N, C-alpha and C positions, 0 to 999 in steps of 0.2 A: 780535634784539637782541644786543649784544655781550656777552661775559662781565663786562666791566667794569661795565656798566650793570646787568646782573643782580646782581652782587655788591653794588653800591651801593644797589640797591632794598632788598636785605635789611638793609643796614647802617642804613637810615632807621629800621627798627624794632627792630633787634636788641638784646638783652641776654642774659643768661644763661638765661632761661627765658621761654617763650611759651605761650600757650593761651588758648582762649575758654571759655565756660561749660561746665562738665563736668556730666554727669548721673551721679548715684551711685545704687546700690542698696544696701540694708541687708543685711548678712550676719548670720549668727548670731554671738552673743557668742563671744569667743575661749575655746577650751577650755583648762583648766589645763595648763601645761608640766609634762612629766615631771620636768624638772630644776628646776622652779620659777623659770625664767629666761626673760625676754623681751628682745628687741631692738626698740625703737620707733624707726621712721623717720618723720621729719617734714620738710615743705618744699613745694617747687614741682615742676615737671616733671622736674627732674634727680633728686630723690628717687623720683619715680614711674617712672624709667627710660625717659621718652618717646624714641622715635625716629620720624622722619617716615615714613609709610606703614605703620607698625606700631602706633602709639598707645602707651599706657602699658604697662609691664611691672614691676608693682611687686614681683615676686620676682626681677627681673633688675637691669640697670643696675648702679650702683655698690653699691646696697643689697644685691643678691644676693651680690656678692664680699665684702662686710663680713660677711654672715651666714655664708658658708662659712668665713670666717676665725675667727669666734666658735665655730663649731661643733668646731673642731679641739680646743678646751679645754672647750667646753661643749656636748656633743653633743645634749642636749635642748632647747637654746634654740630659742624660736619667734619668728617675725616678725610684728610689727604695724605695718603701713605705713599711715599715716594721711595721706600727702602729697596734694597737690591741684595739678594742672597749672594754671598760670596764677596761682597764689596770690601776693598780695603781703603785706607785713607788715600793712597795715591790714585786709585780709580775713582774714588769719590770725587777728586778735584779734576782728574784728566779724563775719565771716561774709560771704556774699553770692557767693561764688565757687563753692564746692562745698557739698553738702548734708551735714550731720552731725546726728544727733539731739540733740547738745549745743548746736548753733547755729554752731560754728566749729572750726577745727582745734585751736587751743589749748585750748579747753574740752574737747574730745574727748580730747586727749591727757592733760590734767590728771586727767579722770575714769578713764582707763585706768591712769595711774600710781599713783593713790590706791588702786584696786582691786587693783593688782599691785605691791606695794612691792618685790617681788624682781626688778624690772627690772634688767638688767645694763648696758644701753647705750641712749643715745638720741642719734641724730644729726639734724641739722637744716641744711638750706640755705635761706635765704629772703632776699629783699631786691632781687633784680635786677628783678622785674617792677614795682617801684614807679617806675622810671624809663623803662621801655620805652614806656609811653603817651605820652611827651613828644616823640617823633620822628614826624613825618608824612612823606609823600612829597615834601613841598616846603619844610618849614621845621621848625625846632626851637623849642619853647617854653622859653625860658630859665628863666621863673618855675616852669614845671612841673617842670623838671629839679632846681631847687633845693628846690622843695617835696617832690618824691619822695626825695630824699636825706635831706631833713630828717625825713621820716616814718620812714625806717629808723633814723636816729640816735635818735628818740624812742621807736620801738615796740620795737626790739631788746632793750633792758634790761627792758621789760615782759614781753615774750615769754619770755625766758630766766628771768627772775625767777620767773614762774609755774611754769615747768618745774622749776626747782631747788626751789622751796617744796613742790612735789607729790612730788618724788623727790630727797630730800636725800642719798641715799646711792648713787644711780645715777651712773655715768659719762656725762657729756654732752659730745659733740664738736661743735663748730659749724664749718661749712665756709665758706670764702670762695669766690670765683668766678674763673673763668678769664675772658679778655677777647676776645669774638668780634669786636669792632669792628677787632682787628688785620687781619682779612681785607680791610680797605679798601687795604692795601698793594698789592694785586693791580690796582687801578683806575689807578695811574699816580701822578705827582707829588702831585697834590692829596689823593689817597687815602693816599699815604705820611705826608703831613702829618697827615691825621686820624688814622692809626693811631698816630703818636707822641703826639699830643695825648690820644687816648683812654686812654693809660696813667694820666694824671692823674685821669680820671673813675674808673677801676677803683680806684685808690688810695683816693679818697674814700670810695667804696662799701665796699670791704673794711675801710677803717679804722673805720668805724662798727661793722661786724660784729665786728671784733677787739676793740674797746673795750667792746662789751656782753658778749662772751665772758669777758673778763677780770673783769668785775664779779660773775660767778658762779664764778670760778675754773675756767672751762672751757677746755680746750685748743682751738686752731684748727687745722683740718685745712687746710693751705696749698696749696689747689688752684692758686692763682696761680703759686706757684713751681714746683709740679710741671709746669706748663705753660710754664715759662720766660718768663713774661709780659713781662719787661722786657729781655730779651736780644735787642737789635737787632744785637749785634756778631758773635756766632757765626752762621755760615750753614750751610744744609743744602739739598741739592737735593731737590726734591719733584716728581715727574711729575704732571700736564704742565706745571706752573708754573715750573719751572726753580729757579735758586738763590734761596733766601729767607733773611731773617733767622730765627733759630731760633724766636723766638716766634710769627711769622707761620707757619712750617712746622708748628708744633705744632696751630695751629688748622685748618690745611688737613688735617692727617693724623688728627686725634684728634676732629674735629667734623665736621658736615655743612655748615659755613658756606661753604667754597669750592666745594663740588661740587653742593650742592642749595640754597644760600642759605637754610640753617636752622642756627639757632644751637646746637642740641642735640649732645650727645656721641654718638659712634658706638661700635661695638663695640671699637675700639681706645682710645676716650677714657675710657669708663666705667670700666675697670680702673685708669687712672691716677688717676681721682678717688678709687677705693676706696684705692688705694695710699697717698694722702694722708691719707685718713680712718683707716686701719688705723695708719699711723705715729703718728697723734695720740692713739689710745686709751690712756689711763692703765693702768698695770699693775694697779691697784687703785682701788675707788671712793673718793672723797673722804672724809676722816675728819672735816674741820671745814668744812663747806660754809658759804658767805657768801651767802645770797639776797641779791638786789637787785632793783630794780624794784617797781612798784606791786603785783605779784601775790605779793610775798614774805610768808610768814607763819612762824609758829613751826614748827620742823622736828618738834618732838615731837607735833603734832597732825595732820600732812599725810602721814606715812609709810604710813598704811593707811585704807582706807574700804571695807570688804569688801562693803557693800551696794550699791556703784555698778554700774550697768549699762553696759557699753561695746559699741560695734559697730565693725567695720571696713568703711570705706567703700571700694568697688571702683568704679573709673571705667569706664564703658561708652563713653564718648566723650570725646574730647580736643579741644584747640584746634586750629583749622586752621593749616596751614603759612603761613609768611610770604608774603603776596600783596599787592602794592602796587597803588594805583589805576591802572588801565590795563594792568596786566600780564597779569591773567587773561583779559581780553577782546581782548588782541593790540594795545592802544593803546601810545603812546609812554611811555617811562619817562625820557626825557632830563632832565627836571627833577629827577630824583633826584640827580644829581651836585651840583646846587645844594643840596639838602638835606643831603648828605653834608658839603659845605663848611661849611654853616651849622652842622652839628653840631660840627665841629672848633672853630669860634669860640665855640659855646655851651659845650663842655667846658672850654675854657680859662677863659671868663668865670665859670663856676661854680666851677672849682677855685681861681680867684684870688680870688673874692669871696663870693658868697652862702652857699656851703657852709661857708667858713671861719667866717663870722659864725654859722652855725647851731652849729658845733661848739664855738665860744667861749661861747655860751649855755649849752651842757651843762657846760662847765668851771666 
């Protein structure tokens, strides 16, 4: 099978995080930090530090680099990584993807934050998996894409509102996403059209994330800009692909998308995500937080709850690599180019219609 077809097969399923059902084991409650300080990491497989063939690395990835940065000024800070590979905004609120004693990742985070009001930093990346399920090997479900983006727009204020209410004095940084669909550029003319159209889809997703972050006065880690996501003008030569637009080159260099048809960041990419997160960390915690979303409550009653028991979920298995129908068994993937073309049309339709209506309803 040609490289173009292999990349197209990945694009049919790609977003910024993938993964199947994960199995978690319960660990002991976190021991008190000697400095009274914690860094809480939340999100999907990017926060879990996933890489193909290696699985999750919850003390590595961008989270590990952010922790190392914090330790420069807070030597005793400890990490509590509650992320879940494959998580969506829906499962983050309702559970069903990973196992937490509290039922879901948000409630687990809230329990920890209430029990540890001295939390210094919370980072979160979530939302990409809401639309990943909408692309198959042969078609794109436009209603599904609109629904997924609508879920992100509706759920993000709720998620962030709950976190802010539980940790009114913590610094919360919300990360947006890079665009793995840019790797479609390698497939030829139709793929280049898809790559350009995918920028609109990325803007819709990141726009909802950024709007929710603004609602709780949380800065956004601009991963999209760090990856030069909209720069088709500047070029860079990347072996073995040749001269590429800079945004495409970043995806080939900093993720596994071009080499292994896997959307996750690699050892070069995770530090770039960390760079964006570190740049967004406020110098001091907020002094007058403004909770939003259905989870918001009075800050005077949510700062502490010393009786709360919390656990750290540790993933022992993660989702499978992206494999399309026929690919694993050696069958044909020719139909995937049709799927990629349909995705370009779908992204344009969503950007121009359904999602705009969703955002207007929120306004």
